[in-house]
C-alpha positions in Angstrom: 93.3 144.0 133.6 95.4 143.6 130.4 94.9 140.6 128.3 97.7 138.8 126.6 97.3 137.0 123.3 99.8 134.5 122.0 99.8 132.9 118.5 99.5 129.1 118.4 101.9 127.4 115.9 99.0 125.4 114.4 98.4 125.5 110.6 95.7 123.9 108.5 97.3 122.4 105.3 95.8 122.1 101.9 94.4 118.6 102.8 92.5 120.0 105.9 95.1 118.5 108.3 96.4 120.5 111.3 100.2 120.6 111.4 102.1 121.8 114.5 105.0 124.2 114.7 105.6 124.6 110.9 106.4 120.9 110.7 104.8 117.9 109.1 103.7 116.6 112.6 99.9 116.5 112.9 97.8 117.6 115.8 96.4 114.1 115.7 99.8 112.6 116.5 100.3 115.0 119.4 96.9 114.4 120.9 97.1 110.6 120.5 100.4 110.6 122.4 99.0 112.9 125.1 95.9 110.6 125.5 98.2 107.6 125.9 99.9 109.4 128.8 103.0 110.9 127.2 104.2 114.1 128.6 105.0 117.0 126.4 108.7 116.3 127.0 108.3 112.7 125.8 106.4 113.9 122.8 109.3 116.3 121.9 111.7 113.3 122.2 109.6 111.4 119.7 109.2 114.3 117.3 112.5 116.2 117.4 111.3 118.7 114.8 108.9 120.1 117.4 109.8 122.5 120.2 108.5 122.0 123.7 106.6 125.3 123.5 104.8 124.1 120.3 103.7 120.8 122.0 102.4 122.6 125.1 100.5 125.1 123.0 99.0 122.3 120.8 97.9 120.3 123.9 96.5 123.5 125.5 94.6 124.3 122.3 93.2 120.8 122.1 92.1 120.9 125.7 90.4 124.3 125.3 88.8 123.5 122.0 88.1 119.7 122.2 84.4 120.1 121.5 85.1 122.2 118.4 87.8 119.7 117.2 85.6 116.6 117.7 84.3 116.6 114.1 87.9 117.1 112.9 89.2 114.1 114.8 86.2 112.0 113.7 86.9 112.8 110.1 90.6 112.1 110.5 89.9 108.7 112.1 87.5 107.8 109.3 90.1 108.9 106.7 92.7 106.7 108.4 90.5 103.7 108.5 89.6 104.2 104.7 93.3 104.5 103.8 94.3 101.4 105.8 91.5 99.3 104.3 92.1 100.4 100.8 95.9 99.7 101.1 95.7 96.6 103.3 97.0 94.3 100.5 99.9 96.5 99.8 100.8 96.8 103.5 100.1 93.2 104.3 103.0 91.3 106.0 101.9 88.2 103.9 104.7 87.4 101.5 107.0 90.0 103.1 109.9 87.5 103.5 109.7 86.5 99.9 109.6 90.2 98.8 112.7 91.0 100.9 114.6 88.0 99.6 113.7 89.0 96.1 114.9 92.5 96.7 118.1 91.3 98.3 118.8 89.0 95.3 118.3 91.9 93.0 120.7 94.0 95.0 123.2 91.2 95.1 123.8 91.9 91.4 125.2 95.3 92.4 126.9 94.0 95.6 128.1 90.5 95.0 128.8 88.3 98.0 126.4 90.2 100.3 123.3 88.0 100.1 122.9 85.8 103.1 125.5 87.6 105.3 124.6 89.0 108.6 
């Protein structure tokens, strides 16, 4: 019996993050969508830079190597939590309305008569 080997379009970047299909889309994003019940076709609709083949291969790789990838996903989850907590003030919706009005007022100097119009 002859065995067939196919290359998976999965690259580990300089930050230790798996990217799919030569894009910036992470393996984490694909797996999270898949775990939420998204089909590969739906995932491709959400990430138009990916091909259907790349998504199927990434999901297949994840399913076949989930035990080996467990530490990777734990590390990524921890990094995400750290990033969110360290930037929570910057990303807080508190004061968002004031910041947007301030930005709109600053832009109105360049585009007079536009502030307050819908």
